[in-house]
C-alpha positions in Angstrom: 92.3 -10.8 -53.8 95.9 -11.9 -53.7 94.8 -15.3 -54.9 93.0 -13.8 -57.8 96.0 -11.7 -58.6 98.2 -14.8 -58.9 95.6 -17.0 -60.8 94.1 -14.5 -63.3 95.9 -12.5 -66.0 92.7 -10.6 -66.5 92.6 -9.4 -62.9 96.3 -8.4 -63.1 95.8 -6.5 -66.3 92.7 -4.6 -65.1 94.4 -3.8 -61.8 97.5 -2.6 -63.6 95.3 -0.4 -65.8 93.5 0.9 -62.7 96.9 1.6 -61.0 97.8 3.7 -64.1 94.3 5.3 -64.4 93.6 6.1 -60.8 96.6 8.5 -60.3 95.8 10.2 -63.6 92.2 10.5 -62.5 93.4 11.7 -59.1 95.5 14.4 -60.8 92.5 15.4 -62.9 90.3 15.7 -59.8 93.0 17.6 -58.0 93.4 20.0 -60.9 89.6 20.3 -61.1 89.3 21.2 -57.4 92.4 23.4 -57.5 90.9 25.2 -60.5 87.5 25.6 -58.8 89.2 27.0 -55.7 91.3 29.3 -57.8 88.2 30.6 -59.7 86.4 31.0 -56.4 89.2 33.0 -55.0 89.3 35.2 -58.2 85.5 35.7 -58.0 85.8 36.5 -54.2 88.7 38.8 -54.9 86.7 40.6 -57.6 83.8 41.0 -55.2 86.1 42.2 -52.5 87.6 44.7 -54.9 84.1 45.9 -55.8 83.3 46.4 -52.1 86.6 48.2 -51.6 86.0 50.4 -54.6 82.5 51.2 -53.2 84.0 52.2 -49.8 86.7 54.3 -51.5 84.1 56.1 -53.5 82.0 56.8 -50.5 85.1 58.0 -48.6 86.0 60.4 -51.4 82.4 61.7 -51.5 82.5 62.3 -47.7 85.9 64.0 -48.0 84.6 66.2 -50.8 81.5 67.1 -48.7 83.6 67.9 -45.7 85.7 70.3 -47.8 82.7 72.2 -49.2 81.1 72.1 -45.8 84.2 73.6 -44.2 84.4 76.2 -47.0 80.7 77.1 -46.4 81.4 77.3 -42.6 83.9 80.0 -43.2 82.0 81.8 -45.9 81.3 85.6 -45.6 77.6 85.2 -46.1 77.1 82.9 -43.1 79.6 85.0 -41.0 77.6 88.2 -41.8 74.3 86.5 -40.7 75.9 85.1 -37.5 77.9 88.2 -36.4 76.3 91.2 -38.2 72.7 90.7 -37.5 72.4 93.8 -35.3 73.8 96.0 -38.1 71.6 94.6 -40.9 68.2 95.6 -42.1 65.7 93.1 -43.3 66.8 93.5 -47.0 70.4 92.7 -46.2 69.3 89.9 -43.9 67.2 88.4 -46.7 69.9 88.9 -49.3 72.5 87.0 -47.3 70.1 84.2 -46.5 69.3 83.7 -50.1 73.0 83.6 -51.0 73.6 81.1 -48.3 70.7 79.0 -49.4 72.0 79.0 -53.0 75.4 77.9 -51.7 73.8 75.1 -49.7 71.8 74.0 -52.7 75.0 73.8 -54.7 76.4 71.5 -52.1 73.3 69.3 -52.3 73.3 69.2 -56.0 77.0 68.4 -56.1 76.5 64.9 -54.7 73.9 62.3 -55.2 74.4 61.1 -51.7 73.2 64.3 -50.1 69.5 64.5 -49.2 69.7 68.0 -47.7 72.0 70.6 -46.3 71.0 72.8 -43.4 72.5 75.9 -41.8 71.5 76.6 -38.2 72.1 80.3 -37.2 70.8 81.1 -33.7 71.6 84.8 -34.0 69.0 85.2 -36.7 66.9 82.4 -35.2 66.7 80.7 -38.6 67.3 77.3 -40.1 68.2 77.7 -43.8 67.9 74.5 -45.8 69.3 73.8 -49.3 65.9 72.5 -50.3 62.7 73.9 -48.7 61.7 77.1 -47.0 63.7 79.0 -44.4 62.1 78.4 -41.0 62.4 79.4 -37.4 64.8 77.6 -35.2 63.2 74.9 -33.1 64.6 73.3 -30.0 65.2 70.2 -31.9 67.2 72.2 -34.4 69.3 73.5 -31.6 70.0 70.0 -30.5 70.9 68.9 -34.0 73.4 71.7 -34.4 75.3 70.4 -31.4 75.6 66.8 -32.8 79.2 65.6 -32.7 80.9 62.2 -33.0 84.7 62.0 -33.2 84.9 58.1 -33.2 86.1 58.2 -36.8 88.2 60.7 -38.8 85.1 61.5 -41.0 83.1 62.4 -37.9 80.0 60.8 -39.4 77.0 60.9 -37.1 74.2 58.3 -37.1 71.0 59.7 -35.6 67.3 59.4 -36.4 68.0 56.6 -38.8 70.2 58.9 -40.9 73.8 59.7 -41.4 74.9 63.3 -40.9 78.0 65.5 -41.3 78.0 68.4 -38.9 80.4 71.3 -38.9 80.1 74.2 -36.4 81.8 77.4 -35.5 83.8 77.9 -33.5 85.3 74.3 -33.9 86.2 74.2 -30.2 82.9 75.3 -28.8 82.5 72.1 -26.8 85.4 73.1 -24.5 84.7 76.9 -24.4 80.9 77.3 -24.9 77.7 75.5 -24.4 76.4 76.3 -27.9 78.2 77.1 -31.2 77.5 80.3 -33.1 76.3 78.4 -36.1 76.6 75.1 -37.8 76.3 73.5 -41.3 74.6 70.1 -41.2 74.8 67.7 -44.2 72.1 65.0 -44.2 73.1 62.0 -46.3 70.5 60.3 -48.4 69.5 56.9 -47.0 67.6 56.0 -50.1 70.6 56.7 -52.3 72.9 54.8 -50.1 70.5 51.9 -50.1 70.3 52.1 -53.9 74.1 52.1 -54.2 74.3 48.9 -52.1 72.0 47.1 -54.6 75.0 46.9 -57.0 76.3 44.0 -55.0 73.1 41.9 -55.4 73.1 39.2 -58.0 69.5 38.1 -57.3 66.6 38.7 -55.0 68.1 36.4 -52.3 71.3 38.5 -51.9 71.7 41.6 -49.9 74.0 44.3 -48.6 74.1 46.6 -45.6 76.2 49.2 -43.8 77.0 49.0 -40.1 78.9 51.2 -37.8 81.8 50.4 -35.5 79.3 49.1 -32.9 77.9 46.7 -35.5 74.6 48.5 -35.6 72.9 48.2 -39.0 72.7 51.7 -40.6 71.5 51.2 -44.1 70.3 48.0 -45.8 69.0 47.4 -49.3 66.7 44.6 -48.0 65.8 45.9 -44.5 66.7 44.4 -41.2 66.7 40.5 -41.6 67.8 37.5 -39.5 70.5 36.9 -42.1 72.1 40.2 -41.3 72.0 39.5 -37.6 73.6 36.1 -38.1 76.3 37.6 -40.3 77.1 40.5 -37.9 77.8 37.9 -35.2 80.3 36.1 -37.4 82.3 39.1 -38.5 85.5 39.5 -36.6 87.7 42.5 -35.9 89.6 42.2 -39.1 89.5 45.1 -41.6 88.2 42.8 -44.4 87.3 39.2 -44.9 84.8 36.7 -46.1 83.1 33.6 -44.9 80.2 31.2 -45.4 77.1 30.8 -43.4 73.9 28.8 -43.8 70.7 30.9 -44.0 67.4 28.9 -44.0 69.4 25.8 -44.8 71.1 27.3 -47.8 74.8 28.2 -48.0 75.6 31.9 -48.4 78.9 33.7 -49.0 79.5 37.0 -47.2 82.2 39.6 -47.9 82.9 42.5 -45.7 85.3 45.5 -45.6 85.7 48.2 -43.0 86.7 51.8 -43.6 88.6 53.2 -40.6 88.1 56.7 -42.1 84.3 56.4 -42.2 83.9 54.1 -39.2 81.6 52.0 -41.4 81.7 48.5 -42.6 80.1 47.3 -45.9 78.8 43.7 -45.9 77.5 41.9 -48.9 76.0 38.4 -48.8 75.1 36.3 -51.8 73.8 32.7 -52.2 76.7 30.5 -53.2 74.8 28.9 -56.1 74.3 32.4 -57.6 77.8 33.6 -56.6 79.5 30.7 -58.3 76.9 30.1 -61.0 79.5 30.2 -63.7 81.3 27.2 -62.2 78.4 24.8 -62.9 79.7 24.2 -66.4 83.1 23.1 -64.9 81.2 20.7 -62.7 79.4 19.3 -65.7 82.7 18.8 -67.5 84.1 17.1 -64.3 81.3 14.5 -64.4 81.8 14.1 -68.2 85.4 13.4 -67.4 84.4 10.9 -64.7 82.0 9.2 -67.0 84.6 9.1 -69.8 87.1 7.5 -67.4 84.6 4.9 -66.3 83.7 4.2 -69.9 87.4 3.8 -70.8 87.9 1.4 -67.9 84.8 -0.6 -69.0 85.8 -0.5 -72.7 89.4 -1.6 -71.8 88.1 -4.5 -69.6 85.7 -5.6 -72.4 88.6 -5.4 -74.9 90.8 -7.5 -72.6 88.0 -10.0 -72.2 87.3 -10.1 -75.9 90.8 -10.2 -77.3 92.8 -11.8 -74.4 90.8 -13.6 -71.8 88.4 -15.4 -74.2 91.2 -16.8 -76.4 93.1 -17.8 -73.3 90.0 -19.4 -71.7 89.5 -21.4 -74.9 93.1 -22.6 -74.8 92.8 -23.5 -71.2 89.6 -25.5 -71.9 91.5 -27.3 -74.6 94.2 -28.3 -72.2 91.6 -29.4 -69.6 90.0 -31.6 -72.3 93.4 -32.9 -73.1 94.0 -33.8 -69.5 90.9 -35.9 -69.4 92.2 -37.9 -72.4 89.9 -36.3 -75.0 92.0 -35.5 -78.1 89.3 -35.7 -80.8 88.9 -31.9 -81.2 90.6 -28.8 -82.6 90.4 -25.1 -81.6 90.1 -22.2 -84.0 90.8 -18.5 -83.9 89.3 -15.9 -86.3 92.4 -13.7 -86.5 96.0 -14.4 -87.7 97.5 -13.0 -84.5 99.6 -14.5 -81.7 96.7 -16.6 -80.5 96.1 -17.9 -84.0 99.7 -19.1 -84.0 99.2 -20.7 -80.6 96.1 -22.4 -81.7 97.7 -23.8 -84.8 100.6 -25.2 -82.7 98.1 -26.6 -80.2 96.2 -28.4 -82.9 99.5 -29.7 -84.4 100.5 -30.9 -80.9 97.1 -32.8 -80.6 97.7 -34.5 -84.0 101.3 -35.6 -82.9 100.0 -36.7 -79.5 97.3 -38.8 -81.0 99.9 -40.4 -83.3 102.4 -41.0 -80.5 99.7 -42.3 -78.1 98.3 -44.6 -80.8 101.8 -45.9 -81.5 102.7 -46.3 -77.8 99.3 -47.8 -77.0 99.6 -50.4 -79.8 103.1 -51.3 -78.7 102.0 -51.6 -75.0 98.9 -53.7 -76.0 101.1 -56.0 -78.1 103.6 -56.4 -75.2 100.7 -57.0 -72.7 99.1 -59.6 -75.0 102.4 -61.3 -75.4 102.9 -61.4 -71.6 99.3 -62.5 -71.1 99.8 -65.4 -73.6 103.0 -66.3 -71.9 101.1 -66.5 -68.5 98.3 -68.5 -70.1 100.9 -70.9 -71.6 102.5 -71.4 -68.2 100.0 -73.9 -66.9 101.5 -75.4 -63.7 102.2 -79.0 -64.4 102.0 -79.9 -60.7 98.4 -78.4 -60.6 97.6 -80.5 -63.7 99.1 -83.7 -62.2 97.4 -83.2 -58.9 94.1 -82.5 -60.6 94.3 -85.8 -62.5 95.3 -87.7 -59.4 92.3 -86.2 -57.6 90.1 -87.3 -60.4 91.4 -90.8 -60.1 90.9 -90.8 -56.3 87.3 -89.6 -56.5 86.6 -92.2 -59.2 88.1 -95.0 -57.2 86.1 -94.0 -54.1 82.9 -93.7 -56.1 82.2 -90.0 -55.3 80.5 -89.5 -58.6 78.6 -86.3 -57.7 81.7 -84.6 -56.4 83.5 -86.0 -59.5 81.1 -84.4 -61.9 81.3 -81.1 -60.1 85.0 -81.2 -60.0 85.2 -82.0 -63.7 82.9 -79.1 -64.5 85.0 -76.7 -62.4 88.2 -78.0 -64.0 86.7 -77.6 -67.5 85.5 -74.0 -66.7 88.9 -73.2 -65.3 90.9 -74.4 -68.4 88.3 -72.9 -70.8 88.7 -69.4 -69.3 92.5 -69.8 -69.1 93.0 -70.8 -72.7 90.6 -68.3 -74.4 92.5 -65.5 -76.3 89.6 -63.6 -77.9 89.4 -60.8 -75.4 92.0 -58.8 -73.3 89.4 -57.7 -70.8 86.4 -59.4 -69.1 83.8 -58.4 -66.6 84.9 -58.4 -63.0 82.2 -61.0 -62.3 83.8 -63.5 -64.8 87.3 -62.8 -63.4 86.0 -63.5 -59.9 84.1 -66.6 -61.0 87.3 -67.9 -62.6 89.3 -67.3 -59.3 86.4 -68.9 -57.3 86.5 -72.0 -59.5 90.3 -72.3 -58.9 89.8 -71.9 -55.1 87.1 -74.6 -55.1 89.4 -77.0 -56.9 92.2 -76.3 -54.5 89.8 -76.6 -51.5 88.9 -80.1 -52.7 92.6 -80.9 -52.9 93.5 -79.5 -49.5 90.2 -80.0 -47.8 91.9 -81.5 -44.7 94.5 -78.7 -44.4 93.2 -75.5 -45.9 89.9 -73.7 -45.5 88.8 -71.1 -48.1 86.6 -68.1 -47.3 85.6 -66.4 -50.6 83.5 -63.3 -50.2 80.7 -62.1 -52.5 81.4 -59.5 -55.1 79.0 -56.4 -54.6 76.5 -56.4 -57.4 77.3 -52.8 -58.5 80.8 -53.9 -59.6 79.7 -57.1 -61.5 79.8 -55.5 -65.0 83.1 -53.6 -64.4 85.5 -54.3 -67.2 89.0 -55.4 -66.0 92.1 -57.0 -67.6 91.9 -60.8 -67.7 93.8 -62.9 -65.1 94.4 -60.4 -62.4 92.9 -62.2 -59.4 93.4 -66.0 -60.0 97.2 -65.7 -60.4 97.4 -64.0 -57.0 95.2 -66.7 -55.4 97.4 -69.3 -57.0 100.5 -67.6 -55.7 99.0 -67.7 -52.2 98.4 -71.5 -52.4 101.8 -72.2 -54.0 104.1 -70.0 -51.8 102.1 -69.5 -48.6 99.6 -72.4 -47.8 100.9 -75.5 -49.6 103.4 -76.4 -47.0 101.0 -76.0 -44.1 100.0 -79.3 -42.4 96.8 -77.9 -40.8 94.7 -74.8 -40.1 95.5 -73.1 -43.4 93.2 -70.2 -44.3 92.7 -68.3 -47.5 90.4 -65.3 -47.6 89.2 -63.3 -50.6 87.5 -60.0 -49.6 85.8 -57.3 -51.6 85.9 -53.8 -49.9 84.1 -50.9 -51.6 85.9 -47.6 -51.1 85.1 -44.0 -52.1 85.8 -43.8 -55.8 87.1 -47.4 -56.1 87.2 -51.1 -55.0 89.8 -53.0 -53.0 90.2 -56.8 -53.5 92.2 -58.5 -50.8 93.7 -62.0 -51.0 94.9 -62.9 -47.5 96.6 -66.1 -46.2 98.1 -67.2 -43.0 100.9 -69.2 -44.6 104.6 -68.4 -44.8 105.4 -64.7 -45.2 107.2 -63.4 -48.3 111.0 -63.3 -48.1 112.6 -59.9 -47.8 114.3 -60.4 -51.1 111.1 -61.3 -52.9 109.3 -58.4 -51.3 112.1 -55.9 -52.3 112.0 -57.3 -55.8 108.3 -56.8 -56.1 108.3 -53.3 -54.6 111.1 -52.3 -56.9 109.2 -53.6 -59.9 106.0 -51.8 -58.8 107.7 -48.4 -58.4 109.9 -48.8 -61.6 108.6 -47.7 -65.0 111.5 -49.3 -66.9 110.3 -51.3 -69.9 113.5 -53.3 -69.9 112.9 -54.8 -66.4 112.2 -58.5 -66.2 108.4 -59.0 -66.0 107.1 -61.5 -63.4 103.5 -62.6 -63.0 102.7 -60.2 -60.2 104.4 -57.3 -61.9 102.5 -58.1 -65.1 99.2 -57.9 -63.2 100.3 -54.6 -61.5 101.2 -53.0 -64.8 98.1 -54.0 -66.6 95.9 -52.7 -63.8 97.7 -49.4 -63.8 97.5 -49.2 -67.6 93.7 -49.8 -67.3 92.8 -47.7 -64.2 95.6 -45.2 -63.8 98.5 -44.5 -61.6 96.5 -44.7 -58.3 95.6 -48.4 -59.0 97.7 -51.5 -58.8 98.9 -54.2 -56.3 99.8 -53.5 -52.7 101.5 -56.1 -50.4 101.2 -56.2 -46.6 103.7 -58.8 -45.4 102.4 -59.1 -41.8 103.5 -61.6 -39.1 100.1 -63.3 -39.0 98.8 -62.8 -42.5 100.2 -62.0 -45.9 97.7 -59.7 -47.7 98.0 -58.9 -51.4 95.5 -56.2 -52.3 94.3 -55.2 -55.8 93.5 -51.5 -55.7 91.1 -50.3 -58.4 90.4 -46.5 -58.5 87.5 -45.4 -60.6 87.8 -41.5 -60.3 90.5 -39.0 -61.1 91.4 -36.1 -58.9 88.6 -34.0 -60.4 86.0 -36.6 -59.4 85.5 -37.8 -63.0 84.8 -41.5 -63.6 87.6 -43.1 -65.5 86.5 -46.8 -65.6 84.3 -48.3 -68.3 81.6 -50.9 -67.9 81.8 -53.8 -70.2 78.4 -53.0 -71.7 79.6 -49.5 -72.6 82.8 -50.5 -74.5 82.9 -50.3 -78.2 
């Protein structure tokens, strides 16, 4: 990734854009989740407030009932029935009973949460209900009038699957007597309590229930379920709270609130998808925002590719074509923007480069031709004199076949040397010329010098090379290395194929090059100065480099046993592209 960051502007731009967008998107996500949590808290708070309001309403109902219950307990009608029964006749007894029943009926009708109100008076052996007929006291009625629970300030009693409020006289009978004189029992309506709990339900999957301090379910709008049992286990000792629980694999939210006065706890549980149903639109908008952010990133990337990367890529391709030497093209841009200006300047640069290269190339060719003609004109007079003397010797000795062969070789040698119609020849012809020269010299020094001339690999025969690059090196080996040897002279010409090129070595075991000559040659090879004096070897080196590139040229190994002059021809550039031209392909 670091490499792509350094090499690609597109990657840097996109990553920079992402670095800007990601924090913004992160802020958006944070705000979304923060908003969702805030709304959830508001909804939960509203639900908790509803539960608290419900408990407060029930508490006030119970408080009101206890007031009217206490007022009835100390009413003259019930006191007369409880204490004056021996002094009353049947009419009076019936009169007070009816008045008391009317009063009890008023209590019942005063609250929707009251199912019935009963007065138990043992002295008259009667149970007087607010609704229904007056009946004889039963043993069960005697037990009911003794019911008492002081675990909560409201003294609510849960018995026989109902809630009761019991008030008896005297209030302290438990300590002083085994049975009160009378009692007023208010039976709360389970059906109405169940119906009031239904206000918390949002759908058929939700539910509510009342439980006492011992976590026993008292009233439920859905009946006893496993969900209620699971929630009761999770509710702590706090007065209020909420939580989440999975019921049948689905998440539910429960809210509870306890009333210390009533000794009851209201619990409401609702499926989360129904509880937070209004939040679904925010989730939709969140995904719309996400899709919009992704679309913006893609659109920005495409715009970068279209308006920046594509023009840059076209410009880079133009430079790569220019590196390969191709300058016969132009690049265009449809807009008059910065890239349009760059393209125009690039095209102008191509035109100027072509003009400068043509001018420099023509000047270089003219100089090389002049140097080549100078080399061709410098025919060694000693070689010519020695050749004539050898012709005379072979004629005098009558070696006519060798004489004809020698004349033919000499003629081919001078014909190649004096032709000026081409600056380049095939490598096969150049090697043939050098071989002819070696054979001439071998006849001359047959008793002192042996020549080993290797075979040129067939795949390089048609390779186009500058003229006179091999024979002058061979001639230099004879003239400066082998000519003074009296015996066992050896000249070797080797052709060594290499990856992407060819190495031609001319080795002799004659006198090594002097340090001064070697330094002069190395200085000329490494110098690009056009003003430097040009020798034969240096001329060959420069023409080879001009033709095959900077990696080609002449190398000298001035060893103690052999002097090796190598011609290095490289046919491929660093990108693996062929840079040489076969003679048959030249135009």
